C-alpha positions as a LaTeX table, in Angstrom:
\begin{tabular}{lrrr}
\hline
Residue & $x$ (\AA) & $y$ (\AA) & $z$ (\AA) \\
\hline
Met1 & 0.00 & 0.00 & 0.00 \\
Pro2 & 1.54 & 3.36 & $-1.01$ \\
Ile3 & 2.25 & 5.85 & 1.70 \\
Thr4 & 0.39 & 9.10 & 1.11 \\
Pro5 & 1.71 & 12.31 & 2.57 \\
Pro6 & $-0.41$ & 14.34 & 4.95 \\
Pro7 & $-2.69$ & 16.86 & 3.18 \\
His8 & $-0.67$ & 19.82 & 4.44 \\
Asp9 & 2.64 & 18.42 & 3.11 \\
Ala10 & 2.90 & 20.47 & $-0.09$ \\
Val11 & 6.54 & 19.49 & $-0.71$ \\
His12 & 5.56 & 15.89 & $-1.41$ \\
Ser13 & 2.37 & 16.68 & $-3.30$ \\
Glu14 & 1.81 & 15.66 & $-6.91$ \\
Glu15 & 1.37 & 19.30 & $-7.92$ \\
Phe16 & 4.73 & 20.25 & $-6.41$ \\
Leu17 & 6.54 & 17.37 & $-8.10$ \\
His18 & 4.93 & 18.02 & $-11.49$ \\
Ala19 & 5.80 & 21.71 & $-11.36$ \\
Leu20 & 9.40 & 20.89 & $-10.47$ \\
Met21 & 9.60 & 18.26 & $-13.20$ \\
Arg22 & 8.24 & 20.71 & $-15.81$ \\
Arg23 & 10.84 & 23.32 & $-14.86$ \\
Gln24 & 13.60 & 20.69 & $-14.87$ \\
Leu25 & 12.45 & 19.50 & $-18.32$ \\
Lys26 & 12.67 & 23.03 & $-19.72$ \\
Leu27 & 16.17 & 23.37 & $-18.29$ \\
Ser28 & 17.21 & 19.99 & $-19.70$ \\
Ile29 & 15.91 & 20.85 & $-23.16$ \\
Ala30 & 17.71 & 24.20 & $-23.13$ \\
Cys31 & 21.00 & 22.59 & $-22.07$ \\
Ala32 & 20.60 & 19.79 & $-24.63$ \\
Ala33 & 19.94 & 22.35 & $-27.36$ \\
Ala34 & 23.06 & 24.30 & $-26.34$ \\
Phe35 & 25.09 & 21.10 & $-26.42$ \\
Leu36 & 23.76 & 20.21 & $-29.87$ \\
Val37 & 24.67 & 23.66 & $-31.16$ \\
Val38 & 28.22 & 23.19 & $-29.86$ \\
Leu39 & 28.42 & 19.61 & $-31.14$ \\
Leu40 & 26.97 & 20.22 & $-34.59$ \\
Gly41 & 28.31 & 23.75 & $-35.01$ \\
Leu42 & 31.85 & 22.70 & $-35.87$ \\
Pro43 & 31.00 & 20.30 & $-38.72$ \\
Leu44 & 28.50 & 22.80 & $-40.09$ \\
Ala45 & 31.05 & 25.61 & $-39.89$ \\
Asn46 & 33.58 & 23.41 & $-41.68$ \\
Tyr47 & 31.04 & 22.61 & $-44.39$ \\
Phe48 & 29.65 & 26.12 & $-44.95$ \\
Ala49 & 32.79 & 28.20 & $-44.24$ \\
Pro50 & 35.84 & 26.05 & $-45.05$ \\
Glu51 & 38.06 & 29.07 & $-45.77$ \\
Leu52 & 37.29 & 30.62 & $-42.41$ \\
Met53 & 37.81 & 27.35 & $-40.54$ \\
Ala54 & 41.16 & 26.85 & $-42.30$ \\
Thr55 & 42.43 & 30.17 & $-40.94$ \\
Arg56 & 45.50 & 29.74 & $-38.75$ \\
Val57 & 45.22 & 30.94 & $-35.15$ \\
Gly58 & 48.19 & 30.40 & $-32.85$ \\
Gly59 & 49.69 & 27.77 & $-35.14$ \\
Phe60 & 46.46 & 25.75 & $-35.42$ \\
Thr61 & 43.64 & 25.92 & $-37.87$ \\
Leu62 & 40.49 & 27.40 & $-36.40$ \\
Thr63 & 38.85 & 23.97 & $-36.66$ \\
Trp64 & 41.45 & 22.34 & $-34.43$ \\
Leu65 & 41.49 & 25.27 & $-32.04$ \\
Val66 & 37.74 & 25.00 & $-31.53$ \\
Leu67 & 37.79 & 21.20 & $-31.34$ \\
Gly68 & 40.90 & 20.81 & $-29.18$ \\
Val69 & 40.70 & 23.84 & $-26.93$ \\
Leu70 & 37.22 & 25.37 & $-26.86$ \\
Phe71 & 34.93 & 22.32 & $-27.10$ \\
Phe72 & 35.56 & 20.87 & $-23.64$ \\
Pro73 & 35.30 & 24.18 & $-21.75$ \\
Ala74 & 32.01 & 24.80 & $-23.57$ \\
Val75 & 30.66 & 21.40 & $-22.47$ \\
Trp76 & 31.87 & 22.01 & $-18.92$ \\
Ala77 & 30.15 & 25.41 & $-18.93$ \\
Ile78 & 26.86 & 23.89 & $-20.10$ \\
Ser79 & 27.15 & 21.23 & $-17.39$ \\
Trp80 & 27.98 & 23.78 & $-14.70$ \\
Ile81 & 25.04 & 25.96 & $-15.71$ \\
Phe82 & 22.73 & 22.93 & $-15.69$ \\
Ile83 & 23.81 & 21.84 & $-12.20$ \\
Arg84 & 23.65 & 25.33 & $-10.67$ \\
Arg85 & 20.28 & 26.09 & $-12.25$ \\
Ser86 & 18.87 & 22.69 & $-11.27$ \\
Ile87 & 19.83 & 23.21 & $-7.64$ \\
Trp88 & 18.34 & 26.71 & $-7.74$ \\
Leu89 & 15.07 & 25.38 & $-9.18$ \\
Glu90 & 14.72 & 22.86 & $-6.38$ \\
Glu91 & 15.52 & 25.45 & $-3.71$ \\
Asp92 & 13.08 & 27.90 & $-5.30$ \\
Glu93 & 10.28 & 25.34 & $-5.19$ \\
Val94 & 10.97 & 24.69 & $-1.50$ \\
Arg95 & 11.00 & 28.46 & $-0.82$ \\
Gln96 & 7.63 & 28.82 & $-2.53$ \\
Val97 & 6.16 & 26.01 & $-0.45$ \\
Asn98 & 7.58 & 27.49 & 2.76 \\
Asn99 & 6.13 & 30.90 & 1.86 \\
Glu100 & 2.72 & 29.29 & 1.27 \\
Arg101 & 2.92 & 27.59 & 4.66 \\
Lys102 & 3.77 & 30.86 & 6.40 \\
Gly103 & 0.88 & 32.58 & 4.62 \\
Asn104 & $-1.65$ & 30.01 & 5.86 \\
\hline
\end{tabular}
């Protein structure tokens, strides 16, 4: 038999969890889209602007500079933003519930 939370326990309510999951889904889609732009941007840039991507920067072609130096920091930045924003979303939901409790 499933354990149901008390009626006043808004943190464990279905509404609370669905709202949090919707906000997390939006964040996940945004981060996935950013990752896909980074991932697919280099091959597309090579295809549509080969002269630009063959430009030498610091002894490397721009393609290798982006792939070897800038790709991993970009992925780390997307990951960092996702983690920080995800934690903030959860804390914001809890703050909203606590404010509702204080208002009652």
